[in-house]
C-alpha positions in Angstrom: -35.4 -263.9 164.0 -38.7 -262.1 164.7 -37.2 -261.8 168.5 -35.0 -258.9 167.3 -37.8 -256.5 167.0 -38.5 -256.9 170.8 -34.8 -256.9 171.8 -34.2 -253.4 173.1 -30.7 -254.3 173.8 -30.0 -255.2 170.1 -31.7 -252.1 169.0 -29.8 -249.9 171.2 -26.3 -251.5 170.0 -27.8 -250.8 166.4 -28.4 -247.2 167.2 -25.1 -246.7 168.9 -23.4 -248.2 165.8 -24.7 -245.8 163.5 -25.4 -242.7 165.8 -22.6 -241.2 167.5 -24.0 -237.7 168.3 -25.3 -237.3 171.7 -28.4 -235.1 170.6 -29.6 -237.7 168.0 -29.2 -240.4 170.6 -31.2 -238.5 173.0 -33.9 -237.3 170.6 -34.2 -241.4 169.9 -34.8 -241.9 173.5 -37.4 -239.1 174.0 -39.3 -240.4 170.8 -39.1 -244.1 172.3 -40.5 -242.6 175.7 -43.4 -241.0 174.2 -44.3 -243.8 171.9 -43.8 -246.6 174.8 -46.3 -244.5 176.9 -48.7 -244.5 174.0 -48.3 -248.3 173.4 -49.1 -248.6 177.2 -52.3 -246.3 176.9 -53.4 -248.1 173.7 -52.6 -251.7 175.3 -50.2 -252.5 172.5 -46.9 -254.1 172.0 -44.7 -251.7 174.3 -41.3 -253.4 173.2 -42.0 -253.4 169.5 -43.3 -249.9 169.3 -40.5 -248.7 171.6 -37.9 -250.3 169.4 -39.4 -248.8 166.3 -39.1 -245.3 168.0 -35.6 -245.9 169.2 -34.4 -246.7 165.7 -36.6 -244.5 163.6 -33.6 -242.0 163.0 -30.6 -244.4 163.5 -29.4 -243.8 160.0 -29.8 -240.2 159.7 -26.4 -239.0 160.7 -24.8 -241.2 157.9 -27.5 -240.7 155.5 -29.1 -237.3 156.2 -30.8 -236.5 152.9 -34.1 -237.3 151.5 -32.8 -239.5 149.0 -31.4 -241.6 151.8 -33.1 -241.4 155.1 -35.0 -243.4 156.2 -34.5 -245.8 153.1 -31.0 -246.8 153.8 -32.0 -247.6 157.4 -34.8 -249.7 156.3 -32.3 -251.6 153.9 -29.9 -252.1 156.9 -32.7 -253.3 159.1 -34.0 -255.7 156.4 -30.3 -257.2 156.3 -30.5 -257.8 159.9 -33.6 -259.4 160.0 -36.4 -256.8 160.9 -39.6 -257.6 159.7 -41.5 -255.3 157.2 -44.2 -254.1 159.7 -41.2 -252.9 161.8 -39.3 -251.2 158.8 -42.7 -249.7 157.2 -43.4 -248.1 160.5 -39.9 -246.3 160.3 -40.5 -245.3 156.6 -43.9 -243.9 157.5 -42.4 -241.2 159.7 -41.0 -239.5 156.6 -43.7 -237.7 154.7 -41.7 -238.2 151.6 -41.2 -241.8 151.7 -44.3 -242.8 150.0 -45.5 -245.2 152.8 -48.7 -243.9 154.2 -49.4 -244.0 158.0 -52.2 -246.5 158.4 -51.5 -248.2 161.6 -51.9 -246.8 165.1 -48.1 -247.2 165.6 -47.1 -245.3 162.4 -49.6 -242.4 163.5 -48.0 -242.3 167.0 -44.5 -242.5 165.8 -45.2 -239.5 163.4 -47.0 -237.6 166.2 -44.4 -238.0 168.7 -41.3 -237.4 166.5 -41.2 -233.7 166.1 -43.0 -232.9 169.4 -40.5 -235.0 171.5 -37.9 -233.0 169.9 -39.3 -229.7 170.6 -40.5 -230.4 174.1 -36.7 -231.1 174.5 -35.7 -227.6 173.1 -38.2 -226.1 175.4 -36.9 -227.7 178.4 -33.5 -226.5 177.5 -34.6 -222.8 177.7 -36.3 -223.4 181.1 -34.2 -221.8 184.1 -33.7 -225.2 185.6 -33.3 -227.2 182.4 -35.9 -229.6 183.7 -38.8 -231.1 181.8 -40.7 -230.9 185.2 -40.9 -227.0 184.5 -42.2 -227.5 181.0 -46.1 -227.1 180.6 -48.5 -227.2 177.7 -49.1 -223.4 177.6 -45.2 -222.8 177.5 -44.7 -225.5 174.5 -47.7 -223.8 172.6 -46.2 -220.2 173.2 -42.7 -221.4 171.7 -44.8 -223.2 168.8 -46.0 -219.6 167.8 -42.3 -218.4 167.9 -40.8 -219.2 164.4 -37.4 -218.4 165.4 -37.4 -221.1 168.3 -36.2 -224.5 167.2 -36.8 -223.4 163.7 -35.9 -226.9 162.2 -39.0 -228.4 164.0 -42.1 -228.6 161.6 -44.9 -227.1 163.6 -47.1 -228.4 160.6 -45.9 -232.1 161.6 -46.8 -231.4 165.1 -50.3 -230.3 164.5 -50.8 -232.9 161.7 -49.5 -235.5 163.9 -52.3 -235.0 166.7 -54.8 -234.7 164.1 -53.7 -238.0 162.5 -54.1 -239.6 166.0 -57.5 -238.1 166.5 -56.2 -236.3 169.9 -56.6 -232.9 170.6 -53.1 -231.0 170.4 -53.0 -229.8 174.1 -54.0 -233.4 175.2 -51.1 -234.7 173.2 -48.7 -232.2 174.2 -49.5 -232.9 177.8 -49.4 -236.7 177.3 -45.8 -236.4 175.8 -44.6 -234.1 178.6 -45.8 -236.3 181.3 -44.2 -239.4 179.6 -40.9 -237.5 179.4 -40.9 -236.6 183.0 -41.3 -240.2 183.9 -38.0 -240.9 182.2 -36.3 -237.7 182.8 -33.1 -239.0 184.1 -32.4 -241.1 181.1 -33.4 -238.3 178.9 -31.2 -235.8 180.7 -34.2 -233.7 181.3 
């Protein structure tokens, strides 16, 4: 049953079973893209890390409150045979879950979650609407604009890079480059 954690097709089916909104599916793909790139950089399990990222918010549309997300998702994944390491990585991306971020995967998922969404938002306001035009300086400029993508936690973006031990500029650049590599699938 441990095969499920590395089976992207099954994870993709679960995502689409619980998530109907295009924006949330694209967010899952963007976070997956960044997390997989970090798994490759750190010479870790790309399939496992990518699937954790793909499913990190799969329950959010149905269970959006802090009392439900990501706890309901963890319960659903447990029923489907996902192991504790997989589920804990997902739980750890929510600061309020009580699950500490200790593993490299947990730290990477947290660091990429808000940033991938923010880079996507920056892309949408570029004239060509392509991630090819997004630069670190434009992301940092938009981070200072509190009205822009106001739902995105700037604190989580900063803390994520800090927890990873990577300078913020370097982390932003890494995620932009990863998203450029997968821009067709991301619609960017």
